[in-house]
N, C-alpha and C positions, 0 to 999 in steps of 0.2 A: 712544646719541642723548641730550638732555639730560632732567635730571630735570625733573619737571611739578611746582610748587607748587600743588597742588590742594585742600591746606587751608592752613588758620594756621598748622601745627604751625613751631614754632620753627628745628626743628632746618634746615628749608628755607632759614632765611635763615644762620644760622650756617654750613652747606655753601656757601652763597653766599660770605661772607666768607672763609671757606678755598681759595675757589677754583675750586670745581665751578660748573659750570655748571645755572644753576635758573632756568627761564622761569614767568613765572606762568600759569596754566589759559588765561586771556582772550585769552592769545598762542598758545598751545597750538594751541586750537581753532580757528585760524586758518592752522594750517599743513597745507601737503598736499608730498606728494613734489612735489622741484621740481629743476631743473637748477641746477648751478655753472659758473661760465666763469670758466676759469684761465688765465691768458697765461703764457707762458716766454718771456724774453728771453735766445735763448740767446746768448750772444757766442763759445763755446769755438771753437777752431780746428779746422777740417776734419777731422783725423783723432779728434777727442771729439766731434764733433757730435749725429751718430745715439746714442752712448753716455749722452750725456748727457742726450735726450730720455727715451730709454729708463727712465735713473735716476731722474728729476724725476715721469714720466709713473707708472711703476713704485707710488711712495709717494702718491701722490694715489691711484691708482685702489683700493689697498690701505686708504682712510680706510671707516673703519665706520660711515658714513654714510648715510642712506637719500636719495641723490641722484643724479642723472647729472651725471657730471662731462664738461663740454664743455672740451679744450685747444686753445689757442690758440698756436702757435710765431709766434715771430717775432724778426729778426734787425734790425742796422744796418747799412747798405750800407757805411760807411766800415770795416766789418773785411774787411781782404784775405781773398779766398778762392780756391781754385783753382778749374778747372773744374767738377769732379765735387759740389764743396762747394758753388758757385754754382747747379748744375744743381739740386739737391737744397734748396736756397732758394727758389728761384723755384717750382717744382712744387710744394711742401708748405707752403711758412710766408706769413704772411699779411700785407700790408704796416701799417705801424705805425699811418697814417692809417685803413684799415679796422678795426682794433683798437679804435683811439678811438671811432670813429664806433658799433662797436657796444656797446661797453662789456664793463668783466669786475667780477666779485666777487673777484678774486682776482691776483697777480700775483707770479712767482717770475723771478728777474734773476741768471743765472749769473756765475761769472767770466770771467776771457780772460787770455790771453798777454800780456804786454806786453812793448814794449822800452824801456830804458832806467829810474830810477826814479820822474821824479816823474809820476804820474798825470794831472795837468792836460794835460802834452802830448801826450797821447794823443790818436790819430786819433776816437777814438771818446768823447771825453770831453764834447764840446757835446751831442750827440745821447742821449748817455746822462743826462745831468743834466735835459735835456728830458722823457724819458720819466719820471723820477723825479720828477721838478716836477707833470708832470700826473697820475701814478700816486695821488701824495701829495692830489691834491685828488677824486679821481675812482675811486679802487680804496679798497676796505674793509683790504688787507694787504698790503703789497709784502715777501714773503720777499728778502733781500740773501744771495746766498752768496759766502763769499770774497771777492775782488777787489771786488767790487761793495759788501760790508760796509767797506773800505777806501776806498771814493769815497768814499760817501753821508757816512761819517763826517768827510771831508773835507770840502766840499760845503756839507753842511745845519748841520756843528757845530762847524767850524773845526779838528778834530780832523787832524794826517797821521798816518801810520801811521809806525811805528818798522821801519829795518829790524834782523832778526835776525842779521846777520851771517854768517850760514848757512843752508842751508835743514832749515825741522823737517819731520819727515817720518817720518809713522809712525802709530800705533795708541797713543793714549794715553786714561787713565782720568778720567772726570769726575764731578763733585759737583752736585746739585742744589742750587741755594746760597737760591730761592725757591720753596718746594714749593706754596705756594698760589696763584700765577699759574696760570690755565687752561690754559696751553702743555703744562708740565711734569706735569699730573695725571695718576696713573695708572702714568708714569713711575718705572721703575727708580732709588732715589735715587743711585746709582752704576750706569755704566755707559761704553762705550768709545766715543770717535768717533776718524776715522782725521784725518790735517790733514798739509797740504803746501803752504807757502808758507815766504817771504824775511822776509816783513814782518808785521807783529803790530799791533793796536788794544790797547791795555794797560787793565786793568780801569781805571786812574786817570782814563784819557781816557773810560771810556765812564761813570761816575760825574760827572765834570767837565761831560760833556754832559746830565748828568740820565736819561741811560739806565738802564735797570735789566736786571741781571747776572742770567740766571737760570742757567745752568751753564758750569761752571769746572771745570780741569784744573790740578793743583799745575806740572805740566808744560809743558803747553800753552798753559796763559792761557783769556781767555774762548773759548767758544765759542759760547754763545748767547745773545743781550741785546733787548731791546727797545728803540720809542723812549716818550720820558715818560710817552707815554701807555696804554702799555702792551701796542700791538697794533698801530698803522697802520706801524711799519716791525720788520721781525725781522730781527734779525742772525745767521748762521752766519759763523765765522770758520774749521769743522771743514767736512769735507765728509762727514755722515751719509749722502748719496745712493751714495757708491761703491758700487760692487759688491764682490764677495769678492776680485776679480782685478785691482781696478783700482791697486794700489798695486805689483802687481808687473808692471803693465806700464808702468808710471811706469819701473822699476828699470829694465827691459830696455831703455827707450828712452835711458836715462843709460848704461849698458853700450853701447850700438848708438853713440851718441856718442864713449864713449872710443876705442873701436875702431877710429872712424871718422877720429880725432883731433883730434877736436871738442872734446873735455873733457879737460884737463889730469890730473887725477886718478881713479884709479878710485872709482865711487861706494860709500859706505858702506852696509849692510844699511838697510833701514828697519826703525826702531825699534818693540818690539813686536810684530812681523808675522809673520818667518819663523822656523818651527820650528826648532830643534838639527839635524835631518837636513838641514830646505832649507838652513842653513847652509853645512852640510859638503859638500853640493850646490854650492853657489854656488862657495866656495873651491875645490872643484875645476875649477868650469867658467870660473873667475879665471885659474887656474894654467894649465889648457889654450889658453884665449885670450890670456895674455902669451906664451906659449914661439911662439904661431903667429906674432904681430904681431913676433917678435924673428926667427923666421925666415922669414918676407915667406911665410907659407903661409896660403890659407883661411882666415877668422877660425870658430871653431864656431858653432853656434847657440847659445843659452841653451836650458836643457832646462826649458822652459816649463812644458808639461803637468805634469813629475813634481813641480818644484813647486809646481803649483797644487794637486794632489792633496791633499798636506797644509796648504792654508791654512784656518785658522778665519774665519768673519764674527761677529765678537761686537758688533755695533752695529745691524744693520739691525733689529732689531724696537723699540729705543727710538727709533730714526729713523722709524718707522713711525708708534708713537704720539704721537711731536710734530707730525707732519704731519698724523696723524687728528686729533687735537686743535686745530689750527690751521683744519683745514676745517670744523669742527663750530662753534669761532667763527665764521667768515666765516658759515656756513648762519646761524648765529642772529643775526650783526647786518645782511645785506646786504637792500637793498628788492630787490624783485621788478624795479624796472626799474633795471637796471644801471647807469643812469646819475646814479642817486641810490645813492650807496654806503653811505650807512645809513639803515634804519627811522627815520621819523620821530618815533620815541619813544628814538632814541639820541642821546646828546650825544655829537659826535664829538672833541669835547676828551679826553673819557674813556669808550672805549666799553664798558670792561669793566667801568665802577663801581669801578677799583681804588681812587678816591680817597674814598669814601664812608667813612663813619667806622665801625668792627669793628663785631659786636653786643656789648651788653652780655650 
């Protein structure tokens, strides 16, 4: 929870300028334990629909805030789904119209699978932009994950994503670039983040749009950035929500596509993820699979459990810290009436007070 400036001690103001959340005592005495309502626009395909729910719900639930978190999943009807996925959505998800009527304190928008290269040609483009426009005016903060970051940067800032020419696929080391920002307070100055994408928004594009780059990798580029006000839009290019085995499952899917003749080349190893022992096991599997295809024999199953036992998760604690900071800031900024995204004494154009001059 935040520090309370219960005396005029100058240290409070200096800490605030460094990015710490510090609230005046008159605001603190009005606080009570309350609920936070968080939306999840889940655009992932059926195979990842429920796993994505768990990943983001887990991060929200681990936030160290004295609040009750109410999660509100919804999706877009323009996204094609099979019978099981559609049944899940119809049973457990809310219509967007109901979400708008109830209001949200914060919103998470996942990535999505696309066909072709143009985002604006996707069937979900227009409805997604409608959600983003509504959230920008009515929700304190929207966290955009991966493809949604690319969509918002193109839609709001005129910055189209750049094709990489190959898949950026692995776990990469990152550094905090703006340690005073509240979203990265208490986060390790260097930490890992998984990435899995074919396209990228470059640092120069974020800067040109007036956005604030908070976390960046020399190999993988910008991971965490925010809109110019520091909070209304939060951008992820990586996948800190991933489970330990998420990249393994992606690798298995690509191997199966190769075995089925739907991928021309055998997939490379996920970078900085498998141990040497894992790579030896997977090399052996490749030889067995290739031999089976040559002889028209049954394809062997990838030794998933054996590989999974050797994997390390080197990103979850930092992801938890960032989400905790995000939820804590939402808590401080939001009004009890969720149809008013900010408290009366908060400037929506500068909700974190980042544009105020530093303390002398």
